[in-house]
N, C-alpha and C positions, 0 to 999 in steps of 0.2 A: 620760610624757605619753601619755594615751590619745587614739586617733583614732577619731572616729565618722564613718561614711559615710552619706550619704542621697541621694535623688533630687531634683534641682532642678525640682520640678513646678510651682513658682510663685515669683514675686520674693520673697514674704515668708518663704520658707524660710530665707534668710539671717538674718532677724531672730529666728526661732525657734532657730536653732543658736547664734547669738551669745548669746542669752538662756541656753541650756543651758550654754554654754561658761563664762559668768559665774558661773552657779549652782554648777557642779561645782568651779571654782576656789575658791569660797567654802567648799565642803564638803572641801577639801583633796585634791581629785581633779583635777589639771591635765588639760584636755581641749582638743582642737582638732578641727576638722570639715573634711570635704572633700565636695564635691557631684559627683554623677555625672548624666549625661544621661538615663539610663534604668535600669530595675531590673536588666536582664541585666548592664550594666556594673558595678553595684553588687555583684551576685552574684559576678561574676568577681574583683573586687577583695577581697571578703571571703574567698572561697576561696583566693585567692593570698596572704592575709596582709597585705595593704596597710593594712587598718583592723582595729581591735580590736573595734569595735562597728558594728552597722549598723541603720538605721531601716527596717525591711523591710515591704513589703506581704506579705500571706499567701502568695501564690505564689512570691515571691522567697525567703521563708523555706523553703519546701518544697524549692526547687531547691538552696539552700545545704545543707540537712541531707542531701539525697541525694548531694551532691558530696564530703562530707567523711567521712574514715575515722572520726575521733572526732567525736561530735555537738557541735554548738554548744549554747548554753543561752539561753533566753528569760529576760531579766533584768527586763523591765518592759513595760507596755502602757498605753495610754490606758484610762480607765474604760469608754469606749464600745466597746472592742475585746474585752471579755470577755462571753461569752454572746451574741455576734452571731447573728442569725437571718435566714433567707430566709423570706418569707411570701408566700402566694398570695392575691390579693384578687380579688373580684368585685362585681357590683352588689348593692345591699342586697336587692333583690327578686328576684335570680337563683335558679333552681332548683339551681345548682351547690352542693353541699354537701361533696363529697369529690373527691379527685384523679381517680378513675375517671369522674366526671361530665364531665371535660374532653374526652373523646373527641369529635372532630369539632367542637370549639369553636375560637374565635379566641383565641390566647394570645400575649400580648406580653412578650418578655424585655427586660431592660436591654441594656447594651453586651455584646457577645460576650465581651470581656475582663474584664467584671466578675465577680468571684468570687461575690458574693451574688445578683446578679439575672441572671446569665448562666450561667457555668460550673456552679456548684452547683444552681442552679434546674433546669437541663437534666438534671443528674445525679439529682436528687430525683425528677423525673417518670419517668426511666428505672427507677429503683430501685422505683417504684410500678407498673411494668409497662406504661408507655406508650412508644411510639416517637415522640418529638416531631416528627420530620420526616414521619412518615406518619400518625399518629393525630390530629395537631392541625393547624390552620391557624395557624402560628406565624411570628413574625418577630423579629429582633434590631433594636436601635436603629439600627445602621448601614444596615439594609435599608429603613428608613422614611424619609419625606421629612424633611429636616433643619429643625429649629427652633432657637430660642434656649434651649429647656428642657433640663435635664439628663435623663439617660436615665431614672432612676426617677421623676422628676417627670412625664415624658411618659407613662410606663406608667400612672401613677395617673390622669392626664388622659384617656388613651384608654380606660381601663376605666370611669371615672366617666361619660363621655359616650356609652358603649355601642359605640364603634367596635370595641373588643375585648371578649370576654366575661369574660376573666380576665387576669391578669398576675403577674409576679414583682417583688417590692421587698424591701428590707430592713427589719427592725423599726426600725432606727435612723432610716431616712428617714421612716417613718410617724410615729415619736415626734417627730422634729424638726418636720415640717410641722404636726403636731397643736399642738405648743407655739407655733408661729407663727401659728396660726389659718388655715393654708392648706389643711388636709386636708378634702375634702368628705365628712365622715363620714355625712351624711345620704344619701349615695348609694353608699357602699362598705362592705364588710365583709371581714374576714379569714376564710377557710375552711380554711387549712392553715398550719401553722408548723413549721419544721424544729427539730431539736435545736440547742441552743446550741453555737456554735464559736468559736474565737479568730480574730481578724482581723490587724491590723497589730501589729508587735511590735518592740521593741528587742532585738537578738540580740548575744550576746557570744561571742568565741572561746573554745574549751575551755582554751586555754593560760593564760587568765586564772585566777589561784588563786581558791579558794572564798572567802577573806576579802575580796579586792578585788571579786569579783562581788557579794558581799553589800553592800559599800559603795556600789557603782554602783546597785543596787536601792534602797538607803536614800536615796541622793541624789535619785533620781527621785521617790520617795514623799514626800520632804520638801518638795516644791513644793506651795504652797497657793493656792487660787483667791482667797482673801481677802488675799493678800499682793501689793501693788501691783508688785513687781518680777517675780512669778511669773505673775500673771494674764495679761499679754499673750501669753505663750508658750502657755499653756493654752488661751486663747480662739482663737488662731491654729491650734491643734491640734484645735479643736472639742470640747474636753473640759473637765472641771472637776478632774480629778486624773489622776496616773499611779498605776498599781496594779501588784501583783506579776504576772509573766507566767504564762501557762498555755498548754499545748500542745493543749488540748482541740480535737478536730475536725480537726486537720491530716492525720490518716491518711485521712479521708474526702476531704478536698481533694486529696491526692496521688492517691487512686484515681481521682477525677473528672478530674484534669489528665492522668494517664497515659492514660486512655481516649480523651482527646481529642488525644493527641500533643503535649502542651505541654511535656513534660519532656526532649525531646531523645532 
């Protein structure tokens, strides 16, 4: 019996993992699940061997691989988690064309804990030669007046309305809002995009043999959006398919997280 661990970030997580449990049983891979209150608890459980699989956020995966003598393996991801990007936006008629043009400008980050709109955005600015705390008039989501908007949606609004000159969002957020008709494309443009990197991932213990790991990957990949039994799980995961896992970009994330003292 395989045990998969995840974080209880919303009530519908139970529905997701009951759906995965049912599907894996049908694929001849008995599976049960356990939920944790936060990613640090999940990391501790995985490193301690309490679970065989983990549905990790990107920073949780980095913490796990640093803590293990034998590396874990990424067995699957959502389609949206491959080639994830951080993008910098500005007003369509702005003079900002390059990162260097941001000096002395107002810049909006997402949540400080956000990999794409906080941690990596900050890292990419530093990598380009800027000191965000000194060269920009910047703020994180938690430092601004609270609204009912999500952090990246707020960044888009702040930049579109001219309250900030530029900001950081993910390519996934831009694509989602564009598809929903909520992106003010007449007022915004992207002036910089990061290299693609991996985001959330299903991680397996190294003790799982190669044949079983391949069957786990195959079980995830066999879920189809046009299958009425599979579709609710995929929709609640905000994707249309699960795909093979990749570790692209995790070294960059580890470097950024280490610089900010987030890895202990």
